N, C-alpha and C positions, 0 to 999 in steps of 0.2 A: 388215596384219590378223594380232594373237594369240589364238591357238585354245587356251585353258586345258584342260588333259588334267586328267580325273579319275580314279584310278586304282581299280577297285571288285575286291574277289574275287569271283568269278565260282562263285554256289554252285551252279548247276546243273551243273556239269558231273560230277557222282555221281549221274543222274536217280535211280537205286537205291533212293536216300535223300530223295531231294528233299522229301514229305512226311511229315511225321511221323506214325508209327502208333501211338496209345495203349489197350491192351487193355481191352475194354468189360466188367467181370463185373458180373452186374444179375444174380445168382443171390439173393444175400441181400433183393431186394428182391419176389424170389415167392415167396407162403405155403408151408410144406410141405403144406397140405393143396389145393393147385390143382389143377385139373384137367389141366394140361400137364406138371405132373410125373408123372402118373399113365400120361399117354400117352407120355413118352416112355420111363417104363421098360415098356409094352407093346411097344414099338419097339425098346427092343436085345434086349430079351428074342425076337423075331420070327426067325426064320430066312429072310432076304432074300440068300441066298443070289444067285438067281437074278436080283433087280432088280442087286445088287454085277456082277456075270456083265459084265451089258449095259454098264454103263460103266469099258470098261477102261482109257481115258485121261480122269484128270480134273486140270485145270488148276490151279495154284496159285493159293493168295487163292480160294476158289470154296465152294460150299456141298456137302457132300458128296450123293452118294443118300440117305444116311441122315438128314442134315438135313433136306434138301426133305421127305423121306413127310414128317418128323414136321410141319413146315410144315404142309402141304396138309391133313395128316389134324386138326391143330388149324383151320385154315380151316374145313374141313368141318365139325366139330363145332359151331363158332360161327357158322354162316353168313355 
């Protein structure tokens, strides 16, 4: 019995580069007078050093504490 061998390149050897990641810039979609921009500016100007001090170990590719604060406040604003 003859077995045909099909040779394929193994593309999963470099696991770090297995998934294509594209930057998603939606900044141009949000209007200039939207409340999310005001909230973002407000949080950027806040002194949140105590909050940042509690998160001494942040993993790669995760939201920062400042980003999470913005998300939580925006979600609370919009119920």
